[in-house]
Structures are given as C-alpha cells and as structure tokens.
C-alpha positions in Angstrom: -24.8 -24.6 11.2 -21.1 -23.7 11.0 -20.4 -20.3 9.5 -18.8 -20.7 6.1 -15.5 -20.0 4.5 -12.7 -17.7 5.6 -13.4 -15.4 8.6 -14.1 -11.9 7.3 -14.7 -13.1 3.8 -18.0 -12.1 2.2 -17.8 -15.1 -0.2 -18.5 -18.8 -0.3 -17.4 -21.1 -3.1 -19.6 -23.3 -5.2 -17.8 -26.3 -3.7 -18.6 -25.2 -0.1 -22.3 -24.7 -1.1 -22.4 -28.1 -2.7 -21.3 -29.6 0.6 -23.7 -27.6 2.8 -26.8 -27.0 0.7 -29.9 -28.1 2.6 -28.4 -27.8 6.1 -30.5 -26.3 8.9 -30.0 -22.5 9.2 -28.8 -22.0 5.7 -30.9 -19.8 3.5 -30.1 -19.3 -0.2 -31.5 -16.3 -2.1 -31.7 -15.9 -5.8 -31.4 -12.2 -6.6 -31.5 -12.6 -10.3 -32.7 -9.8 -12.7 -34.0 -10.4 -16.2 -32.0 -8.6 -18.9 -33.6 -7.7 -22.3 -33.8 -5.0 -24.9 -36.4 -2.4 -25.7 -37.7 -1.4 -29.1 -34.6 0.8 -29.6 -32.1 -2.0 -28.9 -31.2 -0.6 -25.5 -30.6 -2.9 -22.6 -33.4 -2.9 -20.0 -33.8 -4.9 -16.8 -37.0 -6.2 -15.2 -38.1 -8.4 -12.4 -36.1 -11.6 -12.4 -38.8 -14.1 -11.4 -39.0 -15.6 -14.9 -35.2 -16.1 -14.9 -35.6 -17.8 -11.5 -38.4 -20.1 -12.6 -36.4 -21.2 -15.6 -33.7 -22.5 -13.3 -32.3 -21.9 -9.8 -30.3 -23.6 -7.1 -32.3 -26.3 -5.2 -34.2 -24.8 -2.4 -33.3 -21.2 -3.3 -35.8 -18.5 -2.5 -36.5 -15.8 -5.1 -35.5 -12.3 -3.8 -37.3 -9.6 -5.8 -35.0 -6.7 -5.9 -37.5 -4.5 -7.8 -40.4 -4.5 -5.3 -39.5 -6.5 -2.2 -35.8 -5.8 -1.4 -35.9 -2.2 -2.5 -38.3 0.6 -1.7 -41.2 0.5 -4.3 -42.3 3.9 -3.1 -38.9 5.4 -3.5 -38.2 8.1 -6.1 -35.5 6.0 -7.7 -35.1 2.3 -8.4 -33.2 -0.1 -6.1 -33.0 2.3 -3.2 -32.7 0.8 0.3 -36.0 -0.6 1.6 -37.5 0.6 4.9 -37.0 -1.4 8.1 -40.6 -2.6 8.0 -40.1 -3.8 4.4 -36.9 -5.6 5.3 -38.4 -7.3 8.4 -41.4 -8.5 6.3 -39.1 -9.7 3.5 -36.7 -11.4 5.8 -39.5 -13.3 7.6 -41.1 -14.4 4.3 -37.7 -15.7 3.1 -37.1 -17.7 6.2 -34.2 -15.5 7.5 -33.7 -15.3 11.2 -31.0 -13.5 13.2 -28.9 -16.7 13.4 -29.3 -17.7 9.7 -26.4 -18.1 7.3 -27.6 -16.4 4.1 -26.0 -17.1 0.7 -27.0 -14.8 -2.2 -26.4 -15.2 -5.9 -27.6 -14.0 -9.2 -27.4 -15.2 -12.8 -25.4 -12.2 -14.2 -22.2 -10.6 -12.8 -22.9 -10.9 -9.1 -23.6 -7.1 -8.7 -27.3 -7.7 -8.0 -26.5 -10.3 -5.4 -24.0 -7.9 -3.9 -26.7 -5.2 -3.7 -28.9 -7.6 -1.6 -25.8 -8.6 0.5 -25.3 -4.9 1.2 -28.9 -4.3 2.1 -28.9 -7.2 4.5 -25.6 -6.1 6.0 -27.1 -2.6 6.5 -29.9 -4.1 8.6 -27.7 -6.0 10.9 -27.7 -9.5 9.4 -24.1 -10.5 10.2 -23.6 -13.8 8.4 -24.5 -13.0 4.7 -22.3 -14.3 1.9 -22.2 -14.1 -1.8 -21.7 -17.2 -4.0 -18.4 -16.4 -5.8 -19.0 -16.7 -9.5 -22.8 -17.0 -9.0 -25.0 -19.3 -11.0 -22.3 -20.0 -13.6 -19.9 -21.2 -10.9 -22.6 -23.5 -9.4 -23.1 -25.1 -12.8 -19.4 -25.4 -13.5 -19.0 -27.2 -10.1 -21.6 -29.8 -11.2 -24.4 -28.4 -9.1 -28.0 -29.4 -9.9 -30.8 -26.9 -10.7 -34.5 -26.8 -10.1 -37.2 -25.1 -12.2 -40.5 -23.7 -11.3 -41.5 -22.2 -7.9 -39.3 -23.0 -4.9 -40.4 -24.4 -1.6 -42.4 -22.3 0.8 -39.9 -21.1 3.4 -40.6 -21.4 7.2 -41.0 -17.8 8.4 -38.0 -16.3 10.0 -37.6 -14.2 13.1 -36.7 -10.8 11.6 -33.8 -8.6 12.5 -32.5 -6.8 15.6 -30.0 -4.1 14.5 -29.5 -1.4 11.9 -26.3 0.0 10.5 -27.5 2.9 8.3 -23.9 4.2 7.9 -23.3 1.7 5.1 -25.1 3.9 2.7 -24.3 7.6 1.8 -27.0 10.1 0.8 -27.1 13.0 -1.6 -26.1 15.6 1.0 -22.9 13.8 1.9 -21.9 13.1 -1.7 -22.6 16.7 -2.7 -20.3 17.9 0.1 -17.5 15.6 -1.0 -17.8 16.5 -4.6 -18.4 20.2 -4.4 -17.2 21.2 -0.9 -13.6 21.9 0.1 -11.0 19.8 1.8 -12.7 16.4 1.9 -10.4 13.4 2.2 -13.2 11.0 0.9 -12.6 9.5 -2.5 -15.6 9.2 -4.8 -15.2 6.0 -6.9 -17.4 5.4 -9.9 -18.0 1.7 -10.5 -19.4 2.1 -14.0 -17.6 1.0 -17.1 -15.0 3.4 -18.6 -17.1 4.7 -21.5 -20.0 5.5 -19.2 -17.6 7.2 -16.8 -16.1 9.3 -19.6 -19.6 10.3 -20.9 -19.3 8.6 -24.2 -22.9 7.3 -24.1 -25.6 9.2 -25.9 -27.8 10.4 -23.1 -28.6 13.6 -21.2 -26.2 14.5 -18.4 -23.7 11.8 -19.2 -20.4 11.3 -17.4 -19.7 11.3 -13.7 -19.9 13.2 -10.4 -17.1 15.8 -10.2 -14.0 14.7 -8.4 -14.5 11.0 -9.1 -12.1 8.3 -10.1 -13.1 5.3 -12.1 -12.8 1.7 -10.9 -15.3 -0.3 -13.0 -16.9 -3.3 -11.1 -16.3 -5.6 -14.1 -12.6 -5.0 -13.9 -12.3 -6.7 -10.5 -13.6 -10.0 -11.8 -11.6 -12.9 -13.3 -12.6 -14.4 -16.6 -14.8 -17.0 -14.9 -16.8 -14.3 -13.1 -15.2 -14.8 -9.6 -13.7 -11.9 -7.7 -10.0 -11.2 -8.0 -8.7 -9.7 -4.7 -5.3 -9.1 -6.2 -6.7 -7.2 -9.1 -8.9 -5.2 -6.7 -6.0 -4.2 -4.5 -3.8 -3.3 -7.5 -6.5 -1.2 -9.2 -7.3 0.6 -5.9 -3.7 1.2 -5.2 -3.3 2.6 -8.7 -5.9 5.2 -7.7 -4.1 6.0 -4.5 -6.6 4.1 -2.4 -5.4 2.0 0.5 -6.8 0.8 3.8 -6.7 4.3 5.3 -8.7 6.0 2.4 -12.4 6.7 3.1 -14.3 5.8 0.0 -17.9 6.4 -1.3 -18.7 4.2 -4.3 -21.5 4.9 -6.7 -22.7 3.8 -10.2 -26.0 4.3 -12.0 -28.3 2.9 -9.3 -26.2 1.6 -6.5 -25.8 -1.9 -7.9 -22.3 -2.1 -9.5 -21.2 0.1 -6.6 -22.4 -2.6 -4.2 -20.4 -5.2 -6.2 -17.3 -3.0 -5.9 -17.9 -2.6 -2.2 -18.0 -6.3 -1.7 -14.9 -6.7 -3.8 -13.1 -4.2 -1.5 -14.0 -6.3 1.6 -12.8 -9.5 -0.1 -9.5 -7.7 -1.0 -8.9 -6.8 2.7 -9.9 -3.2 2.3 -12.5 -1.4 4.5 -16.1 -1.5 3.2 -16.8 1.6 1.2 -20.0 3.5 1.8 -22.4 3.3 -1.2 -24.3 6.2 -2.6 -27.7 4.7 -2.4 -29.5 6.3 -5.4 -26.2 7.0 -7.2 -26.4 8.7 -10.6 -30.2 8.1 -10.9 -30.6 10.8 -8.2 -27.6 13.0 -9.1 -28.6 13.3 -12.7 -32.2 14.1 -11.7 -31.0 17.1 -9.7 -30.2 19.3 -12.7 -28.6 22.0 -10.6 -25.8 19.6 -9.8 -22.8 19.5 -12.2 -21.6 16.5 -14.2 -18.1 16.0 -15.6 -17.3 14.2 -18.9 -13.9 13.0 -20.0 -11.3 12.5 -17.3 -12.6 15.4 -15.3 -10.8 18.0 -13.3 -9.8 15.8 -10.4 -10.2 12.3 -11.8 -7.5 9.9 -12.8 -4.7 10.7 -10.3 -1.8 8.4 -11.0 1.3 7.4 -9.0 5.0 8.0 -9.5 7.6 6.0 -7.7 11.1 7.5 -7.8 14.1 5.1 -7.1 17.7 5.9 -6.3 20.0 3.1 -7.6 23.1 2.5 -5.5 22.2 1.0 -2.1 18.5 1.1 -3.1 18.3 -1.4 -5.9 21.8 -2.8 -5.8 24.4 -3.3 -3.1 26.8 -1.2 -5.2 27.8 1.8 -3.1 31.3 0.4 -2.2 32.1 -0.6 -5.7 30.9 2.7 -7.1 33.1 4.8 -4.8 36.1 2.5 -5.4 35.7 2.9 -9.2 35.5 6.7 -9.0 38.6 6.8 -6.8 40.5 4.5 -9.1 39.6 6.3 -12.4 40.2 9.8 -11.0 43.6 8.6 -9.6 44.7 7.7 -13.2 44.2 11.4 -14.0 46.1 12.6 -11.0 42.9 13.5 -9.2 42.4 12.4 -5.6 38.7 11.7 -4.7 39.7 10.9 -1.1 40.6 14.5 -0.2 37.4 14.3 1.9 34.8 11.7 2.7 32.3 11.2 -0.1 29.4 12.2 2.1 30.9 15.6 2.9 31.0 16.9 -0.7 28.6 19.8 -1.4 26.4 17.4 -3.3 26.8 13.7 -3.1 26.8 13.3 -6.9 29.5 12.2 -9.3 29.5 15.5 -11.2 29.9 17.4 -7.9 32.8 15.1 -6.7 34.6 15.5 -10.0 34.1 19.3 -10.0 35.3 19.8 -6.5 38.3 17.5 -6.8 39.3 19.2 -10.0 39.0 22.6 -8.4 41.1 21.5 -5.4 43.8 20.0 -7.6 43.9 22.1 -10.8 42.2 25.3 -9.6 39.4 25.3 -12.2 36.0 23.5 -12.5 35.8 20.4 -14.6 34.9 20.9 -18.2 31.9 19.3 -19.9 34.4 17.5 -22.1 36.1 16.0 -19.0 32.8 14.9 -17.6 31.9 13.1 -20.8 35.3 11.3 -20.9 34.9 10.2 -17.3 31.4 9.0 -17.9 32.9 6.6 -20.5 35.8 5.6 -18.3 33.6 5.0 -15.3 31.3 2.7 -17.3 34.2 0.7 -18.7 35.7 0.3 -15.3 32.4 -0.9 -13.9 31.9 -3.4 -16.7 35.3 -4.8 -16.0 34.6 -5.0 -12.3 31.2 -6.7 -12.7 32.7 -9.3 -14.9 34.9 -10.4 -12.0 32.8 -9.4 -9.0 29.0 -9.4 -9.8 27.0 -6.8 -8.0 24.3 -8.1 -5.7 20.7 -7.0 -6.0 19.0 -5.8 -2.9 16.7 -8.8 -2.3 13.3 -8.4 -3.9 14.2 -5.2 -5.9 13.7 -6.7 -9.3 10.3 -8.2 -8.3 9.0 -4.9 -6.9 10.1 -3.1 -10.1 8.3 -5.7 -12.2 5.1 -5.4 -10.0 5.1 -1.6 -10.3 5.5 -1.9 -14.1 2.4 -4.1 -14.3 0.2 -1.8 -12.3 -2.2 0.5 -14.2 -1.7 4.2 -13.5 1.7 3.6 -11.9 4.9 5.1 -13.3 8.6 4.8 -12.3 11.6 7.1 -12.6 15.2 6.6 -11.6 17.1 9.5 -10.1 20.8 8.8 -9.2 23.9 10.6 -8.3 25.8 8.4 -10.8 26.9 9.5 -14.2 24.7 8.2 -16.9 26.9 5.4 -18.3 27.2 3.6 -14.9 23.6 4.2 -14.1 22.4 2.6 -17.3 24.6 -0.4 -16.7 23.3 -0.8 -13.1 19.7 -0.6 -14.1 20.3 -3.5 -16.5 21.4 -5.6 -13.5 17.9 -5.4 -12.1 16.2 -6.0 -15.4 15.5 -2.4 -16.3 16.1 -1.2 -19.9 17.4 2.4 -19.4 16.2 3.4 -22.9 12.6 2.6 -21.9 12.4 4.5 -18.6 12.9 8.0 -17.3 16.4 8.2 -15.9 17.9 11.4 -14.5 21.6 11.4 -13.6 24.6 13.5 -12.5 25.6 13.8 -16.1 22.8 16.3 -16.7 22.5 17.8 -13.2 24.7 18.8 -10.3 22.5 18.4 -7.2 20.3 15.6 -5.9 17.3 18.0 -5.9 17.9 18.9 -9.5 18.2 15.3 -10.4 14.9 14.3 -8.7 13.0 17.3 -10.1 14.2 16.4 -13.6 13.0 12.8 -13.2 9.6 14.0 -12.1 9.4 16.4 -15.0 10.4 13.7 -17.4 7.5 11.5 -16.3 5.1 14.4 -16.5 6.2 15.1 -20.1 6.0 11.5 -21.0 2.4 10.9 -19.7 1.0 14.4 -20.6 -0.3 15.4 -17.2 0.8 16.2 -13.7 -2.0 14.5 -11.6 0.5 12.5 -9.7 1.0 11.2 -6.2 4.7 10.6 -5.4 7.0 8.5 -3.2 10.8 8.3 -3.3 13.1 5.5 -2.2 16.7 5.9 -1.2 19.4 4.6 1.1 21.2 7.6 2.5 21.2 11.0 4.1 21.2 12.8 0.8 18.2 10.9 -0.5 16.3 11.6 2.8 17.2 15.2 2.8 16.1 15.7 -0.8 12.8 14.1 -0.1 12.3 16.4 2.9 13.2 19.5 0.8 10.7 18.5 -1.9 8.0 17.3 0.5 7.8 13.8 -1.0 7.1 10.7 1.3 10.4 8.9 1.7 11.0 5.1 2.1 14.5 4.3 3.4 16.5 1.2 2.5 18.7 0.4 5.5 21.5 -1.2 3.4 24.2 1.0 4.7 25.2 2.8 7.9 22.7 5.7 7.7 20.1 6.0 10.5 16.9 7.3 9.1 14.9 10.1 10.8 11.3 11.1 11.0 11.1 11.9 7.3 11.0 8.2 6.5 7.5 6.9 6.3 8.9 3.4 6.2 12.3 1.8 6.6 13.2 -1.5 5.0 16.1 -3.9 5.2 15.2 -5.1 1.7 12.1 -5.6 -0.4 11.3 -9.1 0.8 8.1 -8.2 2.6 7.1 -5.3 0.3 4.6 -5.4 -2.5 4.5 -2.8 -5.3 1.0 -1.8 -4.2 2.5 -0.9 -0.7 4.5 1.8 -2.3 1.5 3.1 -4.2 -0.4 3.4 -0.9 2.4 5.5 0.5 2.5 8.0 -2.4 1.0 11.5 -1.8 0.5 14.7 -3.8 3.5 17.0 -4.0 2.3 20.3 -5.5 5.8 21.9 -5.1 7.4 19.2 -7.2 5.2 19.6 -10.3 
C-alpha cells in the first residue's frame, strides 16, 4: 500500500485511516492500557485487553504492552523487549518488513508512542501513530468493534536493530552527574511530579533536568501541537542541534514527547528506557526536588531600538543635531560613529566639553531628554517612522513564549526610547528598558538591562542573545560574550561575531532567536 501522510511525519490522521483501513499491508495495533484506582484511591494501570474488548477499531490487533511488547522478565515495567520477543510479537500481529503499522491507544497517546518507539528501535521503518487516538477516530465518525479481533496472518519478522534510540542508566548517570556534557535531560512528567510535590519516597527529578510535560504538547482535542512543542522546547534552549535524553516514570510519557519532537521537526530524542523506575531504585543516586540546581534555564533577548526595531537612525540623529543647535551646541563636530560611546549622553557630554569646556550637567541631560522627545513627537506626526518589517510580530511571539524574557537597551535618552517602543506596540512601563539617560556606554546600558531582568524574575539562569544594527552593538556583544544577531538596515558590514545577519524579520520566528541564545556567565 502507499505509505501514509507527510514524509517524515510519525502521524496519520483519523480521516486518512478511515480511507485506508482494511487495505493490504496495513496493520493497526491497539496499545491501550486499563486505568483504575487501588484501595487508597491512587491511579493504577493494568493490561488493557478488557478496554480493547469493550471497543476497538475494526480489524485492530491488541498489543499487550505489559507482557508482549515489553520485557516481562525485566526488573522494571515497560522496558524494551528482547529481539526474540519482538520477532515473535511482530509475527503474531501480522507485521512484516514492508507493513505500514498504525498504533493508537484510548488514553493520551503516550502508550501508543511507546510501542511506536519500540518498533522503530527494531528497524520497522513505516510505523505511525493515529493522531488523537481512539477519540479522534470516534470524532471522525469511525466505527468500532467489540470482542476479540480477527486472527492475523503471521508476518515475516524484522531485519534490523537500532539500539541507539534508547539510553541506559550508565549514560544518564554520566549526563546528570558527570562534567561537561552537552546533552539535555528532559523530564516529560507533569510539573508537580517534576517538582517533587507528590507524597512518595525519592520524589522529584534527576539532577540537571528541565521539565517539558508530555501533556503540554497536546491540543485540547488530544492531537499533537508541533507549534507548541517547538515553542516549549525553544523556551528551554532546545533546538535542532541540542542532543536530548527524555525520561519520565517508566519511559512512556517520554516516548510520547520523543514522537512529538519528531512531528515538530526536531531530532528524535533518546529515551531513558527504565526512567525513574530504575533511577529511584538505585538509592545511591541523587534526586532533586523543586526547580533543582540546573533546571529551568530561561532565555533573555536584548533588543537595540534604532535600526533594529525601527528605521529611525536618520531621524534620531537629525533631531539631536537640531535640538542641540538651538542651544548653540554643534553635534556635527565629528561623525556620530566616532564619539567615544555612540550614546546620546556621550554625544551631549563631548559636544558640551568641546563648546563650553565643561561636562554636561545632569540638569541639562534631563532638559534635553524632554526636548528630544517633544521634537520626535512633532516629527512623527508629520513623518511616521517605519517599522523594520516583522519587528512587531517577533516581539509579540517572544512575549507569548514561556520562559522567554525581553529587554531593550538603547543609546537613546529615555523619553525618545519610550516613544519609539510604543511605535512597535511595546509599553515601556511594562518592560525592562535601559537607556543613555542612566548610563554612558553601550556596555553599561546592556549590563543594566540584563540586571533589570534578573531582578524582575528572581534568578540568573538565563541564556542570552542580543540584536542590533551597528558596529557599537556588535562590539558590545563581543565584549560581553553574547551571541549577536545583526540587522542589516544601515551601512555597517557585520563580522564574525554575528551568528546571523538579517535584512529584516520577515523570515524569522521568535523561537529562532531562543535557539541562538547561549549562557553568558560574565554578564550575570
């Protein structure tokens, strides 16, 4: 039969399955688990055969995750079955090397994803998950059968093994407790479980983990949300180049998260097979509760304003020149880019020293701040300043991402900076804004912006990226060791410091900036 859906996607839709169900070469597996409560009211899971018998997709074969598709002799539940077990189970289910296999369950899809991962790990190439599972099938008008399913025609087994899909205890221990690993440990459990809020022995998470709960990547209808997955991953500093090991309680939710990563266009994470079932059992291994010593890194994106968010450099310099000239001060005594620091306060100070012989007073700076803003307001009323295309959209995307913060660091005096931010939809009273009214050099301005965000959020576990349009922005980023994104809106030619150079924001997503952010210990 024709392989389903989008190339590279691990999913099929209920509509696709409605059209193709019953075709030769298609095997549908029901990986359901029965959920109940014990005498203490705690949720427990058991063999899902009774759930399957009560209703399943027509022709679906029951896939027993407890004793057939996991190792019944393993120390922990749901661990990967042996090659001999998989060969026998695949033959019994009618799976051959050329089969298209669609798996589903009647819960959140995580159990089906676990079976998807096991089959992938043994070389079955064309395995898909029914997006939204049993509920999506019913919503699409699909029929169900009850009782035992048909006896499958035995399949032909498998031909290859990819054991690298799963990680073991030794590898995870080295990542968590060793030094210098670039692998990110991602816990797919719900937030309270990650934090250790549950009443159980050795609660919490493996040291060094970040938390991305599998349920958070699902839409309300139970289907996967690639956009949400990408955003949540980016908020944790995870992009296509980040090696990831996912885990949960027993390798089930982690499998769901692994599948979600693939659907979102990210590389398949490795899954810690026995997950916390094994880690907790090794009492010599530490657990962390709360956020943990390394967990919860967030992202700070620092924007310049003129030439970066707005095409306003020319208007800005013209207004400075005009207002200073009214006071008998000539800002054109040298090119703006040749002042000691390309900031309004430095320009005012050096022009005043050259003309009057003394530095500008704080009182004069305050007066000029008001005059600059008034002049800019009058100018904008007649000649609107144009946004760098896409700037407002990117700012809005970043504002909506969890764990992502913004700051604005500009060489303008505060009055003009506040007015300019309003032109791209930013309320200056609601953000961290660092300006030349408070600081003299670009480096001081950027450091103050970073410090303002740290003070606001209460921690310094931040990865940073800075955006600017000129030589001073690039130089400051290099001095501080922050990844730099250049906006080629002027005449400056960016050097090797720029990790990316853009004409505008048209082809940039907010998550792209998050992926470029890196730690900057010297900035914090």
